[in-house]
PDB file of N, CA, C and O in Angstrom:
ATOM      1  N   MET A   1       0.840  -1.174   0.000  1.00  0.00           N
ATOM      2  CA  MET A   1       0.000   0.000   0.000  1.00  0.00           C
ATOM      3  C   MET A   1       0.885   1.237   0.000  1.00  0.00           C
ATOM      4  O   MET A   1       1.936   1.284   0.639  1.00  0.00           O
ATOM      5  N   THR A   2       0.436   2.200  -0.714  1.00  0.00           N
ATOM      6  CA  THR A   2       1.195   3.453  -0.727  1.00  0.00           C
ATOM      7  C   THR A   2       0.811   4.275   0.501  1.00  0.00           C
ATOM      8  O   THR A   2      -0.173   3.981   1.180  1.00  0.00           O
ATOM      9  N   ALA A   3       1.590   5.288   0.765  1.00  0.00           N
ATOM     10  CA  ALA A   3       1.316   6.152   1.916  1.00  0.00           C
ATOM     11  C   ALA A   3      -0.038   6.843   1.771  1.00  0.00           C
ATOM     12  O   ALA A   3      -0.747   7.038   2.758  1.00  0.00           O
ATOM     13  N   GLY A   4      -0.393   7.210   0.546  1.00  0.00           N
ATOM     14  CA  GLY A   4      -1.691   7.852   0.315  1.00  0.00           C
ATOM     15  C   GLY A   4      -2.856   6.917   0.613  1.00  0.00           C
ATOM     16  O   GLY A   4      -3.857   7.334   1.197  1.00  0.00           O
ATOM     17  N   GLU A   5      -2.730   5.653   0.214  1.00  0.00           N
ATOM     18  CA  GLU A   5      -3.785   4.682   0.500  1.00  0.00           C
ATOM     19  C   GLU A   5      -3.926   4.453   1.998  1.00  0.00           C
ATOM     20  O   GLU A   5      -5.035   4.353   2.521  1.00  0.00           O
ATOM     21  N   VAL A   6      -2.794   4.371   2.677  1.00  0.00           N
ATOM     22  CA  VAL A   6      -2.824   4.187   4.132  1.00  0.00           C
ATOM     23  C   VAL A   6      -3.539   5.357   4.787  1.00  0.00           C
ATOM     24  O   VAL A   6      -4.370   5.160   5.674  1.00  0.00           O
ATOM     25  N   GLU A   7      -3.223   6.570   4.360  1.00  0.00           N
ATOM     26  CA  GLU A   7      -3.859   7.753   4.940  1.00  0.00           C
ATOM     27  C   GLU A   7      -5.357   7.763   4.669  1.00  0.00           C
ATOM     28  O   GLU A   7      -6.134   8.139   5.546  1.00  0.00           O
ATOM     29  N   ARG A   8      -5.773   7.366   3.497  1.00  0.00           N
ATOM     30  CA  ARG A   8      -7.200   7.352   3.158  1.00  0.00           C
ATOM     31  C   ARG A   8      -7.955   6.294   3.967  1.00  0.00           C
ATOM     32  O   ARG A   8      -9.076   6.537   4.414  1.00  0.00           O
ATOM     33  N   ARG A   9      -7.363   5.159   4.148  1.00  0.00           N
ATOM     34  CA  ARG A   9      -8.053   4.065   4.842  1.00  0.00           C
ATOM     35  C   ARG A   9      -7.934   4.147   6.360  1.00  0.00           C
ATOM     36  O   ARG A   9      -8.703   3.505   7.076  1.00  0.00           O
ATOM     37  N   TRP A  10      -6.994   4.915   6.849  1.00  0.00           N
ATOM     38  CA  TRP A  10      -6.761   4.974   8.288  1.00  0.00           C
ATOM     39  C   TRP A  10      -7.986   5.494   9.032  1.00  0.00           C
ATOM     40  O   TRP A  10      -8.373   4.922  10.051  1.00  0.00           O
ATOM     41  N   GLY A  11      -8.594   6.552   8.548  1.00  0.00           N
ATOM     42  CA  GLY A  11      -9.768   7.122   9.216  1.00  0.00           C
ATOM     43  C   GLY A  11     -10.934   6.152   9.271  1.00  0.00           C
ATOM     44  O   GLY A  11     -11.575   6.004  10.311  1.00  0.00           O
ATOM     45  N   ARG A  12     -11.211   5.491   8.152  1.00  0.00           N
ATOM     46  CA  ARG A  12     -12.307   4.523   8.117  1.00  0.00           C
ATOM     47  C   ARG A  12     -12.000   3.328   9.018  1.00  0.00           C
ATOM     48  O   ARG A  12     -12.897   2.799   9.675  1.00  0.00           O
ATOM     49  N   ASP A  13     -10.751   2.906   9.051  1.00  0.00           N
ATOM     50  CA  ASP A  13     -10.355   1.791   9.904  1.00  0.00           C
ATOM     51  C   ASP A  13     -10.551   2.144  11.374  1.00  0.00           C
ATOM     52  O   ASP A  13     -11.065   1.335  12.146  1.00  0.00           O
ATOM     53  N   ARG A  14     -10.144   3.347  11.760  1.00  0.00           N
ATOM     54  CA  ARG A  14     -10.298   3.772  13.157  1.00  0.00           C
ATOM     55  C   ARG A  14     -11.776   3.904  13.523  1.00  0.00           C
ATOM     56  O   ARG A  14     -12.165   3.552  14.637  1.00  0.00           O
ATOM     57  N   ALA A  15     -12.601   4.402  12.609  1.00  0.00           N
ATOM     58  CA  ALA A  15     -14.041   4.523  12.875  1.00  0.00           C
ATOM     59  C   ALA A  15     -14.668   3.138  13.049  1.00  0.00           C
ATOM     60  O   ALA A  15     -15.503   2.941  13.932  1.00  0.00           O
ATOM     61  N   SER A  16     -14.273   2.192  12.217  1.00  0.00           N
ATOM     62  CA  SER A  16     -14.788   0.826  12.338  1.00  0.00           C
ATOM     63  C   SER A  16     -14.343   0.192  13.643  1.00  0.00           C
ATOM     64  O   SER A  16     -15.113  -0.515  14.292  1.00  0.00           O
ATOM     65  N   LEU A  17     -13.115   0.443  14.022  1.00  0.00           N
ATOM     66  CA  LEU A  17     -12.598  -0.104  15.273  1.00  0.00           C
ATOM     67  C   LEU A  17     -13.372   0.444  16.461  1.00  0.00           C
ATOM     68  O   LEU A  17     -13.709  -0.304  17.379  1.00  0.00           O
ATOM     69  N   ALA A  18     -13.657   1.738  16.453  1.00  0.00           N
ATOM     70  CA  ALA A  18     -14.414   2.342  17.553  1.00  0.00           C
ATOM     71  C   ALA A  18     -15.838   1.797  17.596  1.00  0.00           C
ATOM     72  O   ALA A  18     -16.400   1.611  18.675  1.00  0.00           O
ATOM     73  N   ALA A  19     -16.421   1.543  16.429  1.00  0.00           N
ATOM     74  CA  ALA A  19     -17.798   1.050  16.377  1.00  0.00           C
ATOM     75  C   ALA A  19     -17.912  -0.376  16.901  1.00  0.00           C
ATOM     76  O   ALA A  19     -18.904  -0.711  17.549  1.00  0.00           O
ATOM     77  N   CYS A  20     -16.939  -1.209  16.640  1.00  0.00           N
ATOM     78  CA  CYS A  20     -17.054  -2.609  17.041  1.00  0.00           C
ATOM     79  C   CYS A  20     -16.281  -2.930  18.317  1.00  0.00           C
ATOM     80  O   CYS A  20     -16.273  -4.082  18.751  1.00  0.00           O
ATOM     81  N   ALA A  21     -15.638  -1.948  18.922  1.00  0.00           N
ATOM     82  CA  ALA A  21     -14.830  -2.217  20.114  1.00  0.00           C
ATOM     83  C   ALA A  21     -15.670  -2.777  21.252  1.00  0.00           C
ATOM     84  O   ALA A  21     -15.236  -3.689  21.956  1.00  0.00           O
ATOM     85  N   GLY A  22     -16.865  -2.238  21.433  1.00  0.00           N
ATOM     86  CA  GLY A  22     -17.729  -2.733  22.502  1.00  0.00           C
ATOM     87  C   GLY A  22     -18.129  -4.182  22.305  1.00  0.00           C
ATOM     88  O   GLY A  22     -18.212  -4.949  23.264  1.00  0.00           O
ATOM     89  N   ARG A  23     -18.377  -4.555  21.060  1.00  0.00           N
ATOM     90  CA  ARG A  23     -18.777  -5.936  20.781  1.00  0.00           C
ATOM     91  C   ARG A  23     -17.649  -6.915  21.049  1.00  0.00           C
ATOM     92  O   ARG A  23     -17.889  -8.060  21.430  1.00  0.00           O
ATOM     93  N   HIS A  24     -16.436  -6.470  20.853  1.00  0.00           N
ATOM     94  CA  HIS A  24     -15.303  -7.386  20.977  1.00  0.00           C
ATOM     95  C   HIS A  24     -14.529  -7.212  22.280  1.00  0.00           C
ATOM     96  O   HIS A  24     -13.452  -7.785  22.442  1.00  0.00           O
ATOM     97  N   ALA A  25     -15.068  -6.427  23.206  1.00  0.00           N
ATOM     98  CA  ALA A  25     -14.374  -6.203  24.475  1.00  0.00           C
ATOM     99  C   ALA A  25     -14.231  -7.500  25.264  1.00  0.00           C
ATOM    100  O   ALA A  25     -13.195  -7.736  25.887  1.00  0.00           O
ATOM    101  N   ALA A  26     -15.262  -8.343  25.242  1.00  0.00           N
ATOM    102  CA  ALA A  26     -15.195  -9.605  25.981  1.00  0.00           C
ATOM    103  C   ALA A  26     -14.107 -10.510  25.413  1.00  0.00           C
ATOM    104  O   ALA A  26     -13.389 -11.164  26.170  1.00  0.00           O
ATOM    105  N   LEU A  27     -13.979 -10.552  24.098  1.00  0.00           N
ATOM    106  CA  LEU A  27     -12.938 -11.366  23.479  1.00  0.00           C
ATOM    107  C   LEU A  27     -11.554 -10.820  23.822  1.00  0.00           C
ATOM    108  O   LEU A  27     -10.630 -11.584  24.099  1.00  0.00           O
ATOM    109  N   ALA A  28     -11.416  -9.507  23.801  1.00  0.00           N
ATOM    110  CA  ALA A  28     -10.128  -8.900  24.142  1.00  0.00           C
ATOM    111  C   ALA A  28      -9.768  -9.189  25.599  1.00  0.00           C
ATOM    112  O   ALA A  28      -8.610  -9.477  25.900  1.00  0.00           O
ATOM    113  N   ALA A  29     -10.742  -9.116  26.503  1.00  0.00           N
ATOM    114  CA  ALA A  29     -10.479  -9.414  27.918  1.00  0.00           C
ATOM    115  C   ALA A  29     -10.087 -10.880  28.087  1.00  0.00           C
ATOM    116  O   ALA A  29      -9.189 -11.200  28.865  1.00  0.00           O
ATOM    117  N   TRP A  30     -10.759 -11.763  27.361  1.00  0.00           N
ATOM    118  CA  TRP A  30     -10.425 -13.184  27.446  1.00  0.00           C
ATOM    119  C   TRP A  30      -8.987 -13.428  26.994  1.00  0.00           C
ATOM    120  O   TRP A  30      -8.253 -14.191  27.622  1.00  0.00           O
ATOM    121  N   ARG A  31      -8.588 -12.773  25.896  1.00  0.00           N
ATOM    122  CA  ARG A  31      -7.219 -12.949  25.401  1.00  0.00           C
ATOM    123  C   ARG A  31      -6.195 -12.400  26.388  1.00  0.00           C
ATOM    124  O   ARG A  31      -5.140 -13.003  26.586  1.00  0.00           O
ATOM    125  N   ARG A  32      -6.500 -11.253  27.011  1.00  0.00           N
ATOM    126  CA  ARG A  32      -5.572 -10.708  28.014  1.00  0.00           C
ATOM    127  C   ARG A  32      -5.421 -11.673  29.180  1.00  0.00           C
ATOM    128  O   ARG A  32      -4.308 -11.904  29.654  1.00  0.00           O
ATOM    129  N   ASN A  33      -6.537 -12.240  29.648  1.00  0.00           N
ATOM    130  CA  ASN A  33      -6.480 -13.195  30.757  1.00  0.00           C
ATOM    131  C   ASN A  33      -5.715 -14.453  30.357  1.00  0.00           C
ATOM    132  O   ASN A  33      -4.927 -14.976  31.144  1.00  0.00           O
ATOM    133  N   ARG A  34      -5.942 -14.934  29.153  1.00  0.00           N
ATOM    134  CA  ARG A  34      -5.239 -16.120  28.670  1.00  0.00           C
ATOM    135  C   ARG A  34      -3.739 -15.869  28.623  1.00  0.00           C
ATOM    136  O   ARG A  34      -2.946 -16.687  29.090  1.00  0.00           O
ATOM    137  N   ASP A  35      -3.358 -14.723  28.052  1.00  0.00           N
ATOM    138  CA  ASP A  35      -1.939 -14.411  27.938  1.00  0.00           C
ATOM    139  C   ASP A  35      -1.305 -14.182  29.303  1.00  0.00           C
ATOM    140  O   ASP A  35      -0.142 -14.525  29.516  1.00  0.00           O
ATOM    141  N   ALA A  36      -2.073 -13.597  30.237  1.00  0.00           N
ATOM    142  CA  ALA A  36      -1.549 -13.412  31.590  1.00  0.00           C
ATOM    143  C   ALA A  36      -1.316 -14.761  32.250  1.00  0.00           C
ATOM    144  O   ALA A  36      -0.336 -14.937  32.974  1.00  0.00           O
ATOM    145  N   GLY A  37      -2.214 -15.721  32.004  1.00  0.00           N
ATOM    146  CA  GLY A  37      -2.032 -17.061  32.556  1.00  0.00           C
ATOM    147  C   GLY A  37      -0.815 -17.749  31.973  1.00  0.00           C
ATOM    148  O   GLY A  37      -0.094 -18.446  32.687  1.00  0.00           O
ATOM    149  N   PHE A  38      -0.577 -17.559  30.672  1.00  0.00           N
ATOM    150  CA  PHE A  38       0.615 -18.134  30.050  1.00  0.00           C
ATOM    151  C   PHE A  38       1.882 -17.530  30.634  1.00  0.00           C
ATOM    152  O   PHE A  38       2.897 -18.214  30.766  1.00  0.00           O
ATOM    153  N   ALA A  39       1.826 -16.252  30.983  1.00  0.00           N
ATOM    154  CA  ALA A  39       3.000 -15.568  31.516  1.00  0.00           C
ATOM    155  C   ALA A  39       3.205 -15.860  32.999  1.00  0.00           C
ATOM    156  O   ALA A  39       4.199 -15.425  33.580  1.00  0.00           O
ATOM    157  N   GLY A  40       2.277 -16.592  33.622  1.00  0.00           N
ATOM    158  CA  GLY A  40       2.420 -16.938  35.028  1.00  0.00           C
ATOM    159  C   GLY A  40       1.858 -15.891  35.973  1.00  0.00           C
ATOM    160  O   GLY A  40       2.078 -15.980  37.181  1.00  0.00           O
ATOM    161  N   GLU A  41       1.151 -14.916  35.466  1.00  0.00           N
ATOM    162  CA  GLU A  41       0.554 -13.893  36.327  1.00  0.00           C
ATOM    163  C   GLU A  41      -0.744 -14.425  36.928  1.00  0.00           C
ATOM    164  O   GLU A  41      -1.340 -15.376  36.423  1.00  0.00           O
ATOM    165  N   ALA A  42      -1.164 -13.787  38.016  1.00  0.00           N
ATOM    166  CA  ALA A  42      -2.414 -14.191  38.663  1.00  0.00           C
ATOM    167  C   ALA A  42      -3.595 -13.807  37.776  1.00  0.00           C
ATOM    168  O   ALA A  42      -3.633 -12.720  37.199  1.00  0.00           O
ATOM    169  N   LEU A  43      -4.540 -14.708  37.682  1.00  0.00           N
ATOM    170  CA  LEU A  43      -5.727 -14.449  36.874  1.00  0.00           C
ATOM    171  C   LEU A  43      -6.790 -13.744  37.718  1.00  0.00           C
ATOM    172  O   LEU A  43      -6.868 -13.968  38.926  1.00  0.00           O
ATOM    173  N   PRO A  44      -7.596 -12.909  37.102  1.00  0.00           N
ATOM    174  CA  PRO A  44      -8.662 -12.247  37.867  1.00  0.00           C
ATOM    175  C   PRO A  44      -9.734 -13.244  38.287  1.00  0.00           C
ATOM    176  O   PRO A  44      -9.879 -14.309  37.686  1.00  0.00           O
ATOM    177  N   GLU A  45     -10.483 -12.885  39.325  1.00  0.00           N
ATOM    178  CA  GLU A  45     -11.567 -13.738  39.798  1.00  0.00           C
ATOM    179  C   GLU A  45     -12.671 -13.794  38.743  1.00  0.00           C
ATOM    180  O   GLU A  45     -12.966 -12.784  38.106  1.00  0.00           O
ATOM    181  N   PRO A  46     -13.274 -14.946  38.556  1.00  0.00           N
ATOM    182  CA  PRO A  46     -14.387 -15.013  37.598  1.00  0.00           C
ATOM    183  C   PRO A  46     -15.583 -14.229  38.133  1.00  0.00           C
ATOM    184  O   PRO A  46     -15.712 -14.045  39.343  1.00  0.00           O
ATOM    185  N   PRO A  47     -16.442 -13.775  37.257  1.00  0.00           N
ATOM    186  CA  PRO A  47     -17.614 -13.029  37.732  1.00  0.00           C
ATOM    187  C   PRO A  47     -18.525 -13.929  38.555  1.00  0.00           C
ATOM    188  O   PRO A  47     -18.605 -15.133  38.314  1.00  0.00           O
ATOM    189  N   LYS A  48     -19.212 -13.334  39.529  1.00  0.00           N
ATOM    190  CA  LYS A  48     -20.111 -14.101  40.383  1.00  0.00           C
ATOM    191  C   LYS A  48     -21.367 -14.465  39.602  1.00  0.00           C
ATOM    192  O   LYS A  48     -21.813 -13.735  38.717  1.00  0.00           O
ATOM    193  N   GLU A  49     -21.915 -15.608  39.958  1.00  0.00           N
ATOM    194  CA  GLU A  49     -23.159 -16.051  39.333  1.00  0.00           C
ATOM    195  C   GLU A  49     -24.288 -15.144  39.814  1.00  0.00           C
ATOM    196  O   GLU A  49     -24.331 -14.793  40.993  1.00  0.00           O
ATOM    197  N   PRO A  50     -25.188 -14.766  38.939  1.00  0.00           N
ATOM    198  CA  PRO A  50     -26.312 -13.934  39.394  1.00  0.00           C
ATOM    199  C   PRO A  50     -27.199 -14.726  40.342  1.00  0.00           C
ATOM    200  O   PRO A  50     -27.443 -15.915  40.136  1.00  0.00           O
ATOM    201  N   GLU A  51     -27.683 -14.045  41.392  1.00  0.00           N
ATOM    202  CA  GLU A  51     -28.549 -14.705  42.365  1.00  0.00           C
ATOM    203  C   GLU A  51     -29.990 -14.664  41.884  1.00  0.00           C
ATOM    204  O   GLU A  51     -30.424 -13.721  41.222  1.00  0.00           O
ATOM    205  N   GLU A  52     -30.715 -15.714  42.237  1.00  0.00           N
ATOM    206  CA  GLU A  52     -32.132 -15.760  41.873  1.00  0.00           C
ATOM    207  C   GLU A  52     -32.886 -14.771  42.753  1.00  0.00           C
ATOM    208  O   GLU A  52     -32.608 -14.679  43.949  1.00  0.00           O
ATOM    209  N   PRO A  53     -33.821 -14.040  42.193  1.00  0.00           N
ATOM    210  CA  PRO A  53     -34.596 -13.123  43.026  1.00  0.00           C
ATOM    211  C   PRO A  53     -35.511 -13.894  43.969  1.00  0.00           C
ATOM    212  O   PRO A  53     -35.888 -15.034  43.695  1.00  0.00           O
ATOM    213  N   ALA A  54     -35.862 -13.259  45.082  1.00  0.00           N
ATOM    214  CA  ALA A  54     -36.770 -13.891  46.034  1.00  0.00           C
ATOM    215  C   ALA A  54     -38.130 -14.069  45.369  1.00  0.00           C
ATOM    216  O   ALA A  54     -38.552 -13.228  44.575  1.00  0.00           O
ATOM    217  N   PRO A  55     -38.812 -15.160  45.694  1.00  0.00           N
ATOM    218  CA  PRO A  55     -40.120 -15.353  45.071  1.00  0.00           C
ATOM    219  C   PRO A  55     -41.086 -14.251  45.497  1.00  0.00           C
ATOM    220  O   PRO A  55     -41.033 -13.764  46.627  1.00  0.00           O
ATOM    221  N   ALA A  56     -41.939 -13.880  44.607  1.00  0.00           N
ATOM    222  CA  ALA A  56     -42.920 -12.837  44.892  1.00  0.00           C
ATOM    223  C   ALA A  56     -44.021 -13.396  45.779  1.00  0.00           C
ATOM    224  O   ALA A  56     -44.284 -14.598  45.778  1.00  0.00           O
ATOM    225  N   ALA A  57     -44.659 -12.518  46.532  1.00  0.00           N
ATOM    226  CA  ALA A  57     -45.780 -12.929  47.370  1.00  0.00           C
ATOM    227  C   ALA A  57     -46.919 -13.397  46.466  1.00  0.00           C
ATOM    228  O   ALA A  57     -47.129 -12.848  45.384  1.00  0.00           O
ATOM    229  N   PRO A  58     -47.641 -14.402  46.913  1.00  0.00           N
ATOM    230  CA  PRO A  58     -48.739 -14.876  46.063  1.00  0.00           C
ATOM    231  C   PRO A  58     -49.788 -13.781  45.882  1.00  0.00           C
ATOM    232  O   PRO A  58     -50.102 -13.041  46.814  1.00  0.00           O
ATOM    233  N   ALA A  59     -50.299 -13.698  44.715  1.00  0.00           N
ATOM    234  CA  ALA A  59     -51.308 -12.685  44.407  1.00  0.00           C
ATOM    235  C   ALA A  59     -52.665 -13.137  44.927  1.00  0.00           C
ATOM    236  O   ALA A  59     -52.949 -14.331  45.014  1.00  0.00           O
ATOM    237  N   ALA A  60     -53.485 -12.172  45.265  1.00  0.00           N
ATOM    238  CA  ALA A  60     -54.843 -12.486  45.696  1.00  0.00           C
ATOM    239  C   ALA A  60     -55.606 -13.075  44.517  1.00  0.00           C
ATOM    240  O   ALA A  60     -55.380 -12.716  43.362  1.00  0.00           O
ATOM    241  N   SER A  61     -56.494 -13.969  44.833  1.00  0.00           N
ATOM    242  CA  SER A  61     -57.262 -14.618  43.778  1.00  0.00           C
ATOM    243  C   SER A  61     -58.175 -13.606  43.099  1.00  0.00           C
ATOM    244  O   SER A  61     -58.771 -12.750  43.752  1.00  0.00           O
ATOM    245  N   ALA A  62     -58.272 -13.714  41.812  1.00  0.00           N
ATOM    246  CA  ALA A  62     -59.148 -12.826  41.057  1.00  0.00           C
ATOM    247  C   ALA A  62     -60.590 -13.319  41.109  1.00  0.00           C
ATOM    248  O   ALA A  62     -61.507 -12.589  40.733  1.00  0.00           O
ATOM    249  N   PHE A  63     -60.796 -14.547  41.572  1.00  0.00           N
ATOM    250  CA  PHE A  63     -62.131 -15.121  41.627  1.00  0.00           C
ATOM    251  C   PHE A  63     -62.637 -15.110  43.065  1.00  0.00           C
ATOM    252  O   PHE A  63     -61.913 -15.494  43.983  1.00  0.00           O
ATOM    253  N   ARG A  64     -63.851 -14.681  43.258  1.00  0.00           N
ATOM    254  CA  ARG A  64     -64.454 -14.623  44.579  1.00  0.00           C
ATOM    255  C   ARG A  64     -65.168 -15.947  44.832  1.00  0.00           C
ATOM    256  O   ARG A  64     -65.890 -16.443  43.967  1.00  0.00           O
ATOM    257  N   ASN A  65     -64.966 -16.511  46.008  1.00  0.00           N
ATOM    258  CA  ASN A  65     -65.627 -17.751  46.372  1.00  0.00           C
ATOM    259  C   ASN A  65     -67.055 -17.418  46.824  1.00  0.00           C
ATOM    260  O   ASN A  65     -67.228 -16.748  47.842  1.00  0.00           O
ATOM    261  N   PRO A  66     -68.071 -17.865  46.098  1.00  0.00           N
ATOM    262  CA  PRO A  66     -69.443 -17.509  46.486  1.00  0.00           C
ATOM    263  C   PRO A  66     -69.894 -18.166  47.790  1.00  0.00           C
ATOM    264  O   PRO A  66     -70.874 -17.717  48.385  1.00  0.00           O
ATOM    265  N   PHE A  67     -69.215 -19.206  48.248  1.00  0.00           N
ATOM    266  CA  PHE A  67     -69.602 -19.892  49.480  1.00  0.00           C
ATOM    267  C   PHE A  67     -68.826 -19.400  50.698  1.00  0.00           C
ATOM    268  O   PHE A  67     -69.061 -19.879  51.807  1.00  0.00           O
ATOM    269  N   ALA A  68     -67.911 -18.457  50.513  1.00  0.00           N
ATOM    270  CA  ALA A  68     -67.072 -18.009  51.617  1.00  0.00           C
ATOM    271  C   ALA A  68     -67.896 -17.411  52.750  1.00  0.00           C
ATOM    272  O   ALA A  68     -67.534 -17.587  53.914  1.00  0.00           O
ATOM    273  N   GLY A  69     -68.979 -16.717  52.458  1.00  0.00           N
ATOM    274  CA  GLY A  69     -69.797 -16.103  53.500  1.00  0.00           C
ATOM    275  C   GLY A  69     -70.713 -17.078  54.210  1.00  0.00           C
ATOM    276  O   GLY A  69     -71.230 -16.745  55.276  1.00  0.00           O
ATOM    277  N   LEU A  70     -70.936 -18.252  53.677  1.00  0.00           N
ATOM    278  CA  LEU A  70     -71.848 -19.215  54.286  1.00  0.00           C
ATOM    279  C   LEU A  70     -71.234 -19.941  55.472  1.00  0.00           C
ATOM    280  O   LEU A  70     -71.946 -20.312  56.405  1.00  0.00           O
ATOM    281  N   PHE A  71     -69.948 -20.144  55.451  1.00  0.00           N
ATOM    282  CA  PHE A  71     -69.290 -20.923  56.495  1.00  0.00           C
ATOM    283  C   PHE A  71     -68.279 -20.047  57.209  1.00  0.00           C
ATOM    284  O   PHE A  71     -67.195 -19.781  56.689  1.00  0.00           O
ATOM    285  N   ARG A  72     -68.639 -19.601  58.399  1.00  0.00           N
ATOM    286  CA  ARG A  72     -67.724 -18.791  59.200  1.00  0.00           C
ATOM    287  C   ARG A  72     -67.284 -19.620  60.391  1.00  0.00           C
ATOM    288  O   ARG A  72     -68.112 -20.316  60.978  1.00  0.00           O
ATOM    289  N   PRO A  73     -66.018 -19.575  60.773  1.00  0.00           N
ATOM    290  CA  PRO A  73     -65.537 -20.412  61.886  1.00  0.00           C
ATOM    291  C   PRO A  73     -66.270 -20.127  63.194  1.00  0.00           C
ATOM    292  O   PRO A  73     -66.517 -21.055  63.964  1.00  0.00           O
ATOM    293  N   GLU A  74     -66.623 -18.875  63.466  1.00  0.00           N
ATOM    294  CA  GLU A  74     -67.274 -18.579  64.747  1.00  0.00           C
ATOM    295  C   GLU A  74     -68.668 -19.203  64.826  1.00  0.00           C
ATOM    296  O   GLU A  74     -69.111 -19.550  65.921  1.00  0.00           O
ATOM    297  N   ASP A  75     -69.374 -19.357  63.702  1.00  0.00           N
ATOM    298  CA  ASP A  75     -70.685 -19.995  63.707  1.00  0.00           C
ATOM    299  C   ASP A  75     -70.563 -21.482  64.020  1.00  0.00           C
ATOM    300  O   ASP A  75     -71.403 -22.033  64.732  1.00  0.00           O
ATOM    301  N   ALA A  76     -69.543 -22.128  63.506  1.00  0.00           N
ATOM    302  CA  ALA A  76     -69.351 -23.555  63.760  1.00  0.00           C
ATOM    303  C   ALA A  76     -69.052 -23.802  65.232  1.00  0.00           C
ATOM    304  O   ALA A  76     -69.488 -24.817  65.774  1.00  0.00           O
ATOM    305  N   GLN A  77     -68.333 -22.920  65.891  1.00  0.00           N
ATOM    306  CA  GLN A  77     -68.011 -23.091  67.310  1.00  0.00           C
ATOM    307  C   GLN A  77     -69.257 -22.907  68.172  1.00  0.00           C
ATOM    308  O   GLN A  77     -69.399 -23.606  69.176  1.00  0.00           O
ATOM    309  N   ARG A  78     -70.169 -21.994  67.823  1.00  0.00           N
ATOM    310  CA  ARG A  78     -71.385 -21.763  68.605  1.00  0.00           C
ATOM    311  C   ARG A  78     -72.300 -22.984  68.566  1.00  0.00           C
ATOM    312  O   ARG A  78     -72.924 -23.320  69.572  1.00  0.00           O
ATOM    313  N   GLU A  79     -72.384 -23.647  67.423  1.00  0.00           N
ATOM    314  CA  GLU A  79     -73.261 -24.805  67.302  1.00  0.00           C
ATOM    315  C   GLU A  79     -72.762 -25.983  68.121  1.00  0.00           C
ATOM    316  O   GLU A  79     -73.569 -26.787  68.587  1.00  0.00           O
ATOM    317  N   GLU A  80     -71.446 -26.106  68.310  1.00  0.00           N
ATOM    318  CA  GLU A  80     -70.888 -27.221  69.071  1.00  0.00           C
ATOM    319  C   GLU A  80     -71.203 -27.079  70.548  1.00  0.00           C
ATOM    320  O   GLU A  80     -71.278 -28.096  71.238  1.00  0.00           O
ATOM    321  N   ARG A  81     -71.389 -25.888  71.066  1.00  0.00           N
ATOM    322  CA  ARG A  81     -71.616 -25.676  72.504  1.00  0.00           C
ATOM    323  C   ARG A  81     -72.964 -26.065  72.890  1.00  0.00           C
ATOM    324  O   ARG A  81     -73.327 -25.954  74.061  1.00  0.00           O
TER     325      ARG A  81
END
């Protein structure tokens, strides 16, 4: 490549690199860690596993029990006496 071609393509190359840098950051980090391991350096701690969220409280039933008013615990106790 001539110097003029390099100058013309350099700007587009840098713009493409900036655009895709975020997508390839994980690969670059993996390669740095791999190379650090080959060199005998300490490797970083792996990321922690995400924790499961606590279960949500049960929702109230959307259906009304039509027999709920017929049987009350206090009425059953009065009849036993």
